[in-house]
N, C-alpha and C positions, 0 to 999 in steps of 0.2 A: 502493498498500500502507501504513496506517495506520498508525503507530505507536504500539505498546499497553505498550510500556514506559515504566513509573507510576513506576521510578527516580532520581533525583535526583541519582544517582551516588556518593554517600558512602557507606561497608563502616559506617556506624554509620547505620541506624534514625533515632537520636535523634539527633543530636551533641549530646555537653555543653559548659560553659563548660569553660576551664582553671580556674577557681577551684572548680565542681563535683568539677572533676576532684581537684584540689586536692585538699580535704575528703573525699576520698576515695567518692565517690560512685559511683553505676555506674549503666549505661546502661538501662531498665527493660525495653527488649529482644534481642535476640540480637546479640553482641557484631561477626558476623561475617555476613555472605546468601551462600546457598549459591551455589555458580558457578552463569555464565547456563550451558545445557547450547546453547545456539545461540551461543555462541562460546568456551569452555572449551577448543577444539582449538587456536581462536588464542592466545589468552590465553598455552596453555602452552607453545607455539613462539618467542613472541617474548621469551617472558622471556628462553630460554635463550640467544638468540641475541646479545639486549645483555651479557648476563653475556661474551659470546664477546669478543665489539669489546672490549669493557671491556680484557678479559683481555690481546689484539694490543692496547691504550693501555699497558699497565702493561707488557707483555717492552719492546716500542716504547725506553719512556723509561727504562727497568733499562737495555739495552744502549747506551743513552744519558749514562748517567749515566758507567755502568763506560768508554764508550772518550773522555769526556773525563777522569775518573780517572788512565786509567793517559798522558793524557796531559800529566799534571799530575803525577804521579811516573818523568820520566824522569827 
């Protein structure tokens, strides 16, 4: 199967340099691409999963912090 995907991976069709951005120049093309229908469902599924993992890690860190604080306040 031949790859017909022509995008380079950038969300901005013509990236502008930081110097151009600081001068207030805008990208001449639309800023964001339309979602690719072939991957849109997967993209939507991956993001919430990664957020849930970060929330779990945050809860674990907060629990460890709470345990340490309890030990220090004896």
